[in-house]
Biopython code that builds the backbone (N, CA, C, O; Angstrom):
import numpy as np
from Bio.PDB.StructureBuilder import StructureBuilder

atoms = [
    (1, "MET", "N", (-17.670, 8.270, 11.300)),
    (1, "MET", "CA", (-19.094, 8.011, 11.425)),
    (1, "MET", "C", (-19.646, 8.765, 10.830)),
    (1, "MET", "O", (-19.125, 9.876, 10.928)),
    (2, "THR", "N", (-20.748, 8.727, 10.035)),
    (2, "THR", "CA", (-22.125, 9.723, 9.306)),
    (2, "THR", "C", (-23.104, 9.124, 10.606)),
    (2, "THR", "O", (-23.145, 8.060, 11.224)),
    (3, "HIS", "N", (-23.878, 10.449, 10.659)),
    (3, "HIS", "CA", (-25.480, 10.086, 11.195)),
    (3, "HIS", "C", (-26.403, 10.405, 9.980)),
    (3, "HIS", "O", (-27.035, 11.452, 9.832)),
    (4, "GLU", "N", (-26.380, 9.264, 9.077)),
    (4, "GLU", "CA", (-27.395, 9.699, 8.180)),
    (4, "GLU", "C", (-28.613, 8.740, 8.687)),
    (4, "GLU", "O", (-28.509, 7.857, 9.538)),
    (5, "ALA", "N", (-29.960, 9.164, 7.875)),
    (5, "ALA", "CA", (-31.356, 9.447, 8.834)),
    (5, "ALA", "C", (-31.308, 8.030, 8.371)),
    (5, "ALA", "O", (-30.145, 7.637, 8.278)),
    (6, "THR", "N", (-32.492, 6.853, 7.950)),
    (6, "THR", "CA", (-33.125, 6.033, 7.758)),
    (6, "THR", "C", (-34.128, 6.150, 6.739)),
    (6, "THR", "O", (-35.109, 6.196, 7.481)),
    (7, "PRO", "N", (-34.699, 6.250, 5.325)),
    (7, "PRO", "CA", (-36.046, 6.899, 5.234)),
    (7, "PRO", "C", (-36.926, 6.612, 6.046)),
    (7, "PRO", "O", (-38.050, 6.939, 5.664)),
    (8, "LEU", "N", (-36.876, 6.132, 7.013)),
    (8, "LEU", "CA", (-38.077, 5.808, 8.460)),
    (8, "LEU", "C", (-38.248, 7.044, 8.123)),
    (8, "LEU", "O", (-39.148, 7.525, 7.434)),
    (9, "VAL", "N", (-36.560, 8.017, 9.082)),
    (9, "VAL", "CA", (-36.647, 8.605, 10.299)),
    (9, "VAL", "C", (-36.947, 10.087, 9.624)),
    (9, "VAL", "O", (-37.594, 11.038, 10.062)),
    (10, "ALA", "N", (-35.949, 9.841, 7.915)),
    (10, "ALA", "CA", (-36.626, 11.097, 6.867)),
    (10, "ALA", "C", (-38.168, 11.729, 6.610)),
    (10, "ALA", "O", (-38.690, 12.826, 6.411)),
    (11, "THR", "N", (-38.566, 10.259, 6.751)),
    (11, "THR", "CA", (-39.882, 10.801, 6.140)),
    (11, "THR", "C", (-40.683, 11.205, 7.465)),
    (11, "THR", "O", (-41.471, 12.149, 7.407)),
    (12, "LEU", "N", (-40.511, 10.577, 8.531)),
    (12, "LEU", "CA", (-41.195, 11.019, 9.823)),
    (12, "LEU", "C", (-40.485, 12.618, 9.983)),
    (12, "LEU", "O", (-41.327, 13.511, 9.891)),
    (13, "VAL", "N", (-39.578, 12.916, 10.126)),
    (13, "VAL", "CA", (-39.102, 14.260, 10.365)),
    (13, "VAL", "C", (-39.925, 15.679, 9.102)),
    (13, "VAL", "O", (-40.075, 16.891, 9.255)),
    (14, "VAL", "N", (-40.155, 15.062, 8.341)),
    (14, "VAL", "CA", (-40.936, 15.634, 7.007)),
    (14, "VAL", "C", (-42.003, 15.784, 7.315)),
    (14, "VAL", "O", (-42.479, 16.884, 7.034)),
    (15, "VAL", "N", (-42.946, 14.721, 8.073)),
    (15, "VAL", "CA", (-44.548, 15.098, 8.418)),
    (15, "VAL", "C", (-44.621, 15.839, 9.590)),
    (15, "VAL", "O", (-45.636, 16.495, 9.823)),
    (16, "LEU", "N", (-43.582, 15.823, 10.441)),
    (16, "LEU", "CA", (-43.376, 16.308, 11.423)),
    (16, "LEU", "C", (-43.284, 17.692, 11.279)),
    (16, "LEU", "O", (-44.120, 18.504, 11.672)),
    (17, "LYS", "N", (-42.286, 17.920, 10.727)),
    (17, "LYS", "CA", (-41.931, 19.524, 10.439)),
    (17, "LYS", "C", (-43.007, 19.917, 9.469)),
    (17, "LYS", "O", (-43.155, 21.137, 9.393)),
    (18, "THR", "N", (-43.838, 19.158, 8.667)),
    (18, "THR", "CA", (-45.337, 19.584, 8.221)),
    (18, "THR", "C", (-46.221, 20.132, 8.881)),
    (18, "THR", "O", (-46.814, 21.155, 8.537)),
    (19, "VAL", "N", (-46.396, 19.515, 9.882)),
    (19, "VAL", "CA", (-47.785, 19.718, 11.030)),
    (19, "VAL", "C", (-47.290, 20.822, 11.874)),
    (19, "VAL", "O", (-48.035, 21.793, 12.007)),
    (20, "THR", "N", (-46.096, 20.818, 12.490)),
    (20, "THR", "CA", (-45.303, 22.064, 12.823)),
    (20, "THR", "C", (-46.053, 23.615, 11.603)),
    (20, "THR", "O", (-46.887, 24.517, 11.670)),
    (21, "LEU", "N", (-44.980, 23.005, 10.565)),
    (21, "LEU", "CA", (-45.685, 24.543, 9.779)),
    (21, "LEU", "C", (-46.793, 24.947, 9.652)),
    (21, "LEU", "O", (-47.075, 26.080, 9.261)),
    (22, "MET", "N", (-47.827, 23.807, 10.060)),
    (22, "MET", "CA", (-49.207, 23.655, 9.545)),
    (22, "MET", "C", (-50.006, 24.373, 11.248)),
    (22, "MET", "O", (-51.024, 25.065, 11.263)),
    (23, "LEU", "N", (-49.394, 24.059, 12.203)),
    (23, "LEU", "CA", (-50.105, 24.698, 13.457)),
    (23, "LEU", "C", (-49.924, 25.534, 12.876)),
    (23, "LEU", "O", (-50.619, 25.990, 11.968)),
    (24, "GLY", "N", (-48.326, 26.136, 13.549)),
    (24, "GLY", "CA", (-47.438, 27.235, 13.685)),
    (24, "GLY", "C", (-48.253, 28.595, 12.731)),
    (24, "GLY", "O", (-48.537, 29.725, 13.128)),
    (25, "GLY", "N", (-48.439, 28.068, 11.581)),
    (25, "GLY", "CA", (-49.400, 29.153, 10.579)),
    (25, "GLY", "C", (-50.264, 29.416, 11.095)),
    (25, "GLY", "O", (-50.402, 30.639, 11.083)),
    (26, "LEU", "N", (-51.477, 28.620, 11.914)),
    (26, "LEU", "CA", (-52.590, 28.548, 12.674)),
    (26, "LEU", "C", (-52.537, 29.246, 13.349)),
    (26, "LEU", "O", (-53.505, 30.006, 13.354)),
    (27, "ILE", "N", (-51.799, 29.430, 14.041)),
    (27, "ILE", "CA", (-51.493, 30.017, 15.530)),
    (27, "ILE", "C", (-51.062, 31.132, 15.202)),
    (27, "ILE", "O", (-51.326, 31.886, 16.139)),
    (28, "SER", "N", (-50.450, 31.780, 14.259)),
    (28, "SER", "CA", (-49.601, 32.906, 13.806)),
    (28, "SER", "C", (-51.066, 33.915, 13.277)),
    (28, "SER", "O", (-51.281, 35.036, 13.739)),
    (29, "TYR", "N", (-52.022, 33.183, 12.161)),
    (29, "TYR", "CA", (-52.768, 33.507, 11.478)),
    (29, "TYR", "C", (-53.911, 33.840, 12.902)),
    (29, "TYR", "O", (-54.417, 34.960, 12.982)),
    (30, "PHE", "N", (-54.119, 33.136, 13.595)),
    (30, "PHE", "CA", (-55.553, 33.628, 14.655)),
    (30, "PHE", "C", (-54.857, 34.534, 15.735)),
    (30, "PHE", "O", (-55.656, 35.285, 16.296)),
    (31, "ALA", "N", (-53.675, 34.628, 16.117)),
    (31, "ALA", "CA", (-53.052, 35.731, 16.972)),
    (31, "ALA", "C", (-52.959, 37.340, 16.158)),
    (31, "ALA", "O", (-52.870, 38.325, 16.891)),
    (32, "PHE", "N", (-52.985, 37.531, 14.665)),
    (32, "PHE", "CA", (-53.220, 38.060, 14.047)),
    (32, "PHE", "C", (-54.607, 39.203, 13.355)),
    (32, "PHE", "O", (-54.971, 40.311, 12.959)),
    (33, "LYS", "N", (-54.915, 37.706, 13.665)),
    (33, "LYS", "CA", (-56.978, 38.273, 13.652)),
    (33, "LYS", "C", (-56.615, 38.778, 14.970)),
    (33, "LYS", "O", (-56.318, 39.972, 14.988)),
    (34, "ALA", "N", (-56.589, 38.421, 15.598)),
    (34, "ALA", "CA", (-56.970, 39.040, 16.613)),
    (34, "ALA", "C", (-56.158, 40.601, 17.393)),
    (34, "ALA", "O", (-56.475, 41.228, 18.404)),
    (35, "TYR", "N", (-55.205, 40.779, 16.548)),
    (35, "TYR", "CA", (-54.537, 41.761, 16.843)),
    (35, "TYR", "C", (-55.078, 42.693, 15.748)),
    (35, "TYR", "O", (-54.957, 43.886, 16.027)),
    (36, "ARG", "N", (-55.704, 42.389, 14.447)),
    (36, "ARG", "CA", (-56.460, 43.440, 13.937)),
    (36, "ARG", "C", (-57.772, 43.665, 14.673)),
    (36, "ARG", "O", (-57.913, 44.854, 14.955)),
    (37, "ARG", "N", (-58.748, 42.910, 15.059)),
    (37, "ARG", "CA", (-59.620, 43.448, 15.737)),
    (37, "ARG", "C", (-59.698, 44.352, 17.368)),
    (37, "ARG", "O", (-60.448, 45.137, 17.948)),
    (38, "THR", "N", (-58.526, 43.709, 17.571)),
    (38, "THR", "CA", (-58.148, 44.550, 19.092)),
    (38, "THR", "C", (-57.434, 45.491, 18.830)),
    (38, "THR", "O", (-57.742, 46.592, 19.287)),
    (39, "ALA", "N", (-56.297, 45.349, 18.040)),
    (39, "ALA", "CA", (-55.539, 46.896, 17.815)),
    (39, "ALA", "C", (-54.670, 46.699, 19.008)),
    (39, "ALA", "O", (-54.333, 47.754, 19.545)),
    (40, "SER", "N", (-54.199, 45.537, 19.585)),
    (40, "SER", "CA", (-53.648, 45.073, 21.164)),
    (40, "SER", "C", (-52.080, 45.242, 20.659)),
    (40, "SER", "O", (-51.830, 44.331, 19.869)),
    (41, "PRO", "N", (-50.949, 46.111, 20.860)),
    (41, "PRO", "CA", (-49.198, 45.585, 20.560)),
    (41, "PRO", "C", (-48.968, 44.014, 20.891)),
    (41, "PRO", "O", (-48.190, 43.329, 20.227)),
    (42, "ALA", "N", (-49.778, 43.472, 22.068)),
    (42, "ALA", "CA", (-49.210, 41.780, 22.752)),
    (42, "ALA", "C", (-49.403, 41.186, 21.752)),
    (42, "ALA", "O", (-48.566, 40.561, 21.100)),
    (43, "LEU", "N", (-50.683, 41.342, 21.499)),
    (43, "LEU", "CA", (-51.497, 40.272, 20.224)),
    (43, "LEU", "C", (-50.471, 40.170, 19.031)),
    (43, "LEU", "O", (-50.058, 39.125, 18.530)),
    (44, "ARG", "N", (-50.100, 41.624, 18.630)),
    (44, "ARG", "CA", (-49.310, 41.734, 17.357)),
    (44, "ARG", "C", (-47.970, 40.778, 17.688)),
    (44, "ARG", "O", (-47.844, 39.618, 17.294)),
    (45, "ALA", "N", (-47.181, 41.379, 18.345)),
    (45, "ALA", "CA", (-46.414, 40.920, 18.854)),
    (45, "ALA", "C", (-45.746, 39.314, 19.027)),
    (45, "ALA", "O", (-44.685, 38.875, 18.583)),
    (46, "LEU", "N", (-47.056, 38.476, 20.044)),
    (46, "LEU", "CA", (-47.400, 37.607, 19.705)),
    (46, "LEU", "C", (-47.502, 36.552, 18.661)),
    (46, "LEU", "O", (-47.076, 35.399, 18.731)),
    (47, "SER", "N", (-48.606, 37.555, 16.954)),
    (47, "SER", "CA", (-48.178, 36.713, 16.526)),
    (47, "SER", "C", (-47.424, 36.960, 14.964)),
    (47, "SER", "O", (-47.756, 36.559, 13.849)),
    (48, "ILE", "N", (-46.211, 37.843, 15.445)),
    (48, "ILE", "CA", (-45.003, 38.349, 15.308)),
    (48, "ILE", "C", (-44.188, 36.586, 15.818)),
    (48, "ILE", "O", (-44.106, 35.570, 15.127)),
    (49, "GLY", "N", (-43.840, 36.762, 16.857)),
    (49, "GLY", "CA", (-42.624, 35.588, 17.933)),
    (49, "GLY", "C", (-43.323, 34.291, 17.128)),
    (49, "GLY", "O", (-42.461, 33.503, 16.737)),
    (50, "PHE", "N", (-44.452, 33.967, 16.853)),
    (50, "PHE", "CA", (-44.895, 32.835, 16.358)),
    (50, "PHE", "C", (-45.035, 32.630, 14.873)),
    (50, "PHE", "O", (-45.762, 31.685, 14.567)),
    (51, "ALA", "N", (-44.530, 33.268, 13.948)),
    (51, "ALA", "CA", (-44.794, 33.424, 12.767)),
    (51, "ALA", "C", (-42.872, 33.463, 12.806)),
    (51, "ALA", "O", (-42.468, 33.132, 11.691)),
    (52, "VAL", "N", (-42.033, 33.684, 13.499)),
    (52, "VAL", "CA", (-40.882, 33.432, 13.390)),
    (52, "VAL", "C", (-40.283, 32.344, 13.891)),
    (52, "VAL", "O", (-39.135, 31.977, 13.637)),
    (53, "VAL", "N", (-41.196, 31.735, 14.728)),
    (53, "VAL", "CA", (-40.963, 30.733, 15.168)),
    (53, "VAL", "C", (-41.374, 29.130, 13.909)),
    (53, "VAL", "O", (-41.003, 27.966, 14.061)),
    (54, "THR", "N", (-41.939, 29.520, 13.157)),
    (54, "THR", "CA", (-42.583, 28.701, 12.339)),
    (54, "THR", "C", (-41.776, 29.283, 10.706)),
    (54, "THR", "O", (-41.675, 28.581, 9.700)),
    (55, "LEU", "N", (-41.421, 30.331, 10.810)),
    (55, "LEU", "CA", (-40.456, 30.768, 9.896)),
    (55, "LEU", "C", (-39.260, 29.827, 9.953)),
    (55, "LEU", "O", (-38.939, 29.268, 8.905)),
    (56, "GLY", "N", (-38.685, 29.633, 10.871)),
    (56, "GLY", "CA", (-37.399, 29.096, 11.271)),
    (56, "GLY", "C", (-37.567, 27.381, 11.132)),
    (56, "GLY", "O", (-36.690, 26.763, 10.528)),
    (57, "ALA", "N", (-38.542, 26.776, 11.624)),
    (57, "ALA", "CA", (-39.008, 25.580, 11.285)),
    (57, "ALA", "C", (-39.193, 25.425, 9.216)),
    (57, "ALA", "O", (-38.658, 24.448, 8.691)),
    (58, "PHE", "N", (-39.776, 26.214, 8.526)),
    (58, "PHE", "CA", (-39.590, 25.677, 7.389)),
    (58, "PHE", "C", (-38.544, 26.243, 7.102)),
    (58, "PHE", "O", (-38.123, 25.536, 6.186)),
    (59, "LEU", "N", (-37.472, 27.426, 7.324)),
    (59, "LEU", "CA", (-36.422, 27.225, 6.850)),
    (59, "LEU", "C", (-35.030, 26.703, 7.159)),
    (59, "LEU", "O", (-33.913, 26.933, 6.696)),
    (60, "ALA", "N", (-35.574, 25.810, 8.241)),
    (60, "ALA", "CA", (-34.433, 24.480, 8.007)),
    (60, "ALA", "C", (-35.000, 23.309, 7.267)),
    (60, "ALA", "O", (-34.366, 22.674, 6.426)),
    (61, "GLY", "N", (-36.196, 23.070, 7.620)),
    (61, "GLY", "CA", (-36.793, 22.065, 6.382)),
    (61, "GLY", "C", (-36.396, 22.316, 5.263)),
    (61, "GLY", "O", (-35.746, 21.341, 4.886)),
    (62, "LEU", "N", (-36.426, 23.375, 4.218)),
    (62, "LEU", "CA", (-35.869, 23.899, 2.880)),
    (62, "LEU", "C", (-34.742, 23.546, 3.166)),
    (62, "LEU", "O", (-34.207, 22.642, 2.524)),
    (63, "ALA", "N", (-33.941, 24.337, 4.469)),
    (63, "ALA", "CA", (-32.204, 24.453, 3.997)),
    (63, "ALA", "C", (-31.763, 22.706, 4.149)),
    (63, "ALA", "O", (-30.553, 22.478, 4.159)),
    (64, "ASP", "N", (-32.479, 21.806, 4.236)),
    (64, "ASP", "CA", (-32.109, 20.433, 4.786)),
    (64, "ASP", "C", (-32.531, 19.873, 3.523)),
    (64, "ASP", "O", (-31.600, 19.413, 2.862)),
    (65, "GLN", "N", (-34.012, 19.761, 2.855)),
    (65, "GLN", "CA", (-34.545, 18.547, 1.971)),
    (65, "GLN", "C", (-33.701, 19.291, 0.762)),
    (65, "GLN", "O", (-32.807, 18.770, 0.096)),
    (66, "ALA", "N", (-34.418, 21.204, 0.594)),
    (66, "ALA", "CA", (-34.210, 21.030, -0.720)),
    (66, "ALA", "C", (-32.770, 21.674, -1.401)),
    (66, "ALA", "O", (-32.383, 21.509, -2.557)),
    (67, "VAL", "N", (-31.894, 22.708, 0.031)),
    (67, "VAL", "CA", (-30.814, 22.864, -0.355)),
    (67, "VAL", "C", (-29.607, 22.140, 0.026)),
    (67, "VAL", "O", (-28.514, 22.387, -0.484)),
    (68, "GLY", "N", (-29.779, 21.318, 0.847)),
    (68, "GLY", "CA", (-28.614, 20.092, 1.160)),
    (68, "GLY", "C", (-27.771, 20.682, 2.108)),
    (68, "GLY", "O", (-26.703, 20.075, 2.175)),
    (69, "LEU", "N", (-27.843, 21.543, 2.791)),
    (69, "LEU", "CA", (-27.173, 22.055, 3.694)),
    (69, "LEU", "C", (-26.306, 20.816, 4.767)),
    (69, "LEU", "O", (-26.634, 19.694, 5.155)),
    (70, "ASP", "N", (-25.264, 21.543, 4.950)),
    (70, "ASP", "CA", (-25.274, 20.490, 6.032)),
    (70, "ASP", "C", (-25.731, 20.749, 7.635)),
    (70, "ASP", "O", (-25.982, 21.784, 8.253)),
    (71, "ARG", "N", (-25.722, 19.232, 8.045)),
    (71, "ARG", "CA", (-27.009, 19.796, 9.199)),
    (71, "ARG", "C", (-26.963, 20.336, 10.306)),
    (71, "ARG", "O", (-28.024, 20.679, 10.828)),
    (72, "SER", "N", (-25.535, 20.593, 11.069)),
    (72, "SER", "CA", (-25.236, 21.644, 11.278)),
    (72, "SER", "C", (-25.853, 22.730, 11.689)),
    (72, "SER", "O", (-26.452, 23.167, 12.671)),
    (73, "PHE", "N", (-25.464, 23.079, 10.454)),
    (73, "PHE", "CA", (-25.574, 25.151, 10.386)),
    (73, "PHE", "C", (-27.662, 24.618, 10.429)),
    (73, "PHE", "O", (-28.439, 25.155, 11.217)),
    (74, "VAL", "N", (-28.049, 23.641, 9.514)),
    (74, "VAL", "CA", (-29.549, 23.633, 9.632)),
    (74, "VAL", "C", (-30.024, 23.949, 10.900)),
    (74, "VAL", "O", (-30.943, 24.753, 11.058)),
    (75, "LEU", "N", (-29.340, 23.249, 12.019)),
    (75, "LEU", "CA", (-29.666, 23.113, 13.350)),
    (75, "LEU", "C", (-29.350, 24.879, 13.653)),
    (75, "LEU", "O", (-30.302, 25.573, 14.009)),
    (76, "VAL", "N", (-28.312, 25.348, 13.524)),
    (76, "VAL", "CA", (-28.333, 26.830, 14.011)),
    (76, "VAL", "C", (-29.588, 27.552, 13.628)),
    (76, "VAL", "O", (-30.479, 28.015, 14.339)),
    (77, "ILE", "N", (-29.422, 27.532, 12.200)),
    (77, "ILE", "CA", (-30.642, 28.137, 11.338)),
    (77, "ILE", "C", (-31.704, 28.060, 12.705)),
    (77, "ILE", "O", (-31.689, 28.920, 13.585)),
    (78, "GLU", "N", (-32.517, 27.006, 12.708)),
    (78, "GLU", "CA", (-33.944, 26.844, 13.711)),
    (78, "GLU", "C", (-33.766, 27.349, 14.763)),
    (78, "GLU", "O", (-34.533, 28.262, 15.070)),
    (79, "SER", "N", (-32.872, 27.019, 15.552)),
    (79, "SER", "CA", (-32.404, 27.416, 17.152)),
    (79, "SER", "C", (-31.990, 28.777, 17.103)),
    (79, "SER", "O", (-31.834, 29.505, 18.083)),
    (80, "GLY", "N", (-31.834, 29.060, 15.993)),
    (80, "GLY", "CA", (-31.553, 31.107, 16.381)),
    (80, "GLY", "C", (-32.974, 31.328, 16.125)),
    (80, "GLY", "O", (-33.651, 31.155, 17.138)),
    (81, "LEU", "N", (-33.430, 31.555, 15.407)),
    (81, "LEU", "CA", (-34.951, 31.944, 14.846)),
    (81, "LEU", "C", (-36.031, 31.159, 16.155)),
    (81, "LEU", "O", (-36.985, 31.783, 16.618)),
    (82, "THR", "N", (-35.851, 30.429, 16.389)),
    (82, "THR", "CA", (-36.564, 29.436, 17.404)),
    (82, "THR", "C", (-36.426, 30.472, 18.967)),
    (82, "THR", "O", (-37.369, 30.870, 19.651)),
    (83, "ALA", "N", (-35.212, 30.667, 19.160)),
    (83, "ALA", "CA", (-35.007, 31.589, 20.302)),
    (83, "ALA", "C", (-35.042, 33.019, 19.991)),
    (83, "ALA", "O", (-35.346, 33.784, 20.907)),
    (84, "VAL", "N", (-34.797, 33.453, 18.926)),
    (84, "VAL", "CA", (-35.699, 35.114, 18.613)),
    (84, "VAL", "C", (-37.140, 35.082, 18.462)),
    (84, "VAL", "O", (-37.821, 36.106, 18.406)),
    (85, "GLY", "N", (-37.694, 33.677, 18.382)),
    (85, "GLY", "CA", (-39.346, 33.990, 18.192)),
    (85, "GLY", "C", (-39.786, 33.770, 19.732)),
    (85, "GLY", "O", (-40.869, 34.205, 20.124)),
    (86, "PHE", "N", (-39.186, 33.301, 20.312)),
    (86, "PHE", "CA", (-39.539, 33.217, 22.062)),
    (86, "PHE", "C", (-39.245, 34.162, 22.621)),
    (86, "PHE", "O", (-39.710, 34.174, 23.761)),
    (87, "ALA", "N", (-38.297, 35.557, 22.207)),
    (87, "ALA", "CA", (-38.159, 36.508, 22.832)),
    (87, "ALA", "C", (-39.342, 36.976, 22.703)),
    (87, "ALA", "O", (-40.080, 37.228, 23.656)),
    (88, "VAL", "N", (-39.640, 37.142, 21.462)),
    (88, "VAL", "CA", (-40.916, 38.263, 20.666)),
    (88, "VAL", "C", (-42.303, 37.482, 21.625)),
    (88, "VAL", "O", (-43.266, 37.996, 22.195)),
    (89, "ILE", "N", (-41.922, 36.225, 21.494)),
    (89, "ILE", "CA", (-43.222, 35.669, 22.690)),
    (89, "ILE", "C", (-43.174, 36.230, 23.958)),
    (89, "ILE", "O", (-44.144, 36.884, 24.341)),
    (90, "THR", "N", (-42.138, 36.072, 24.721)),
    (90, "THR", "CA", (-41.630, 36.884, 25.810)),
    (90, "THR", "C", (-41.716, 38.655, 26.040)),
    (90, "THR", "O", (-41.969, 39.134, 27.146)),
    (91, "TYR", "N", (-41.554, 39.202, 25.249)),
    (91, "TYR", "CA", (-41.804, 39.832, 24.883)),
    (91, "TYR", "C", (-42.938, 41.016, 24.711)),
    (91, "TYR", "O", (-42.823, 42.240, 24.783)),
    (92, "SER", "N", (-44.125, 40.140, 24.446)),
    (92, "SER", "CA", (-45.415, 39.861, 23.990)),
    (92, "SER", "C", (-46.585, 40.246, 25.490)),
    (92, "SER", "O", (-47.547, 40.990, 25.681)),
    (93, "MET", "N", (-45.838, 39.293, 26.252)),
    (93, "MET", "CA", (-46.486, 39.052, 27.550)),
    (93, "MET", "C", (-46.336, 40.208, 28.589)),
    (93, "MET", "O", (-47.093, 40.532, 29.504)),
    (94, "TYR", "N", (-45.143, 40.740, 28.189)),
    (94, "TYR", "CA", (-45.260, 42.199, 29.074)),
    (94, "TYR", "C", (-45.593, 43.678, 28.144)),
    (94, "TYR", "O", (-45.324, 44.754, 28.679)),
    (95, "VAL", "N", (-45.973, 43.663, 27.242)),
    (95, "VAL", "CA", (-46.147, 44.715, 26.212)),
    (95, "VAL", "C", (-47.510, 45.118, 26.500)),
    (95, "VAL", "O", (-48.216, 44.115, 26.606)),
    (96, "ASP", "N", (-48.153, 46.192, 26.667)),
    (96, "ASP", "CA", (-49.270, 46.980, 27.319)),
    (96, "ASP", "C", (-50.432, 47.512, 25.779)),
    (96, "ASP", "O", (-51.450, 48.177, 25.974)),
]
sb = StructureBuilder()
sb.init_structure("model")
sb.init_model(0)
sb.init_chain("A")
sb.init_seg("    ")
for serial, (resi, resn, name, xyz) in enumerate(atoms, 1):
    if name == "N":
        sb.init_residue(resn, " ", resi, " ")
    sb.init_atom(name, np.array(xyz, "f"), 0.0, 1.0, " ", f" {name:<3s}", serial, name[0])
structure = sb.get_structure()
């Protein structure tokens, strides 16, 4: 049994990934801008963490739509980068 997405579902996924990329990019940008203004290591780590999470969404979308990799592998890419990004964000809460 295959799990092919209908055109509506595929379009919805592309739209939601685009929104995720835009919002993740904005959060990363504003956190980096705050880091530049304050030189706070916590804000630097926060901007890096959100950038990694956003990069995971971008690479997963690219791997799925443009490269056509197996969706299980795409899910591993996205989940791995999301976990790393959240680990960096968690670190940012503890760094001085």
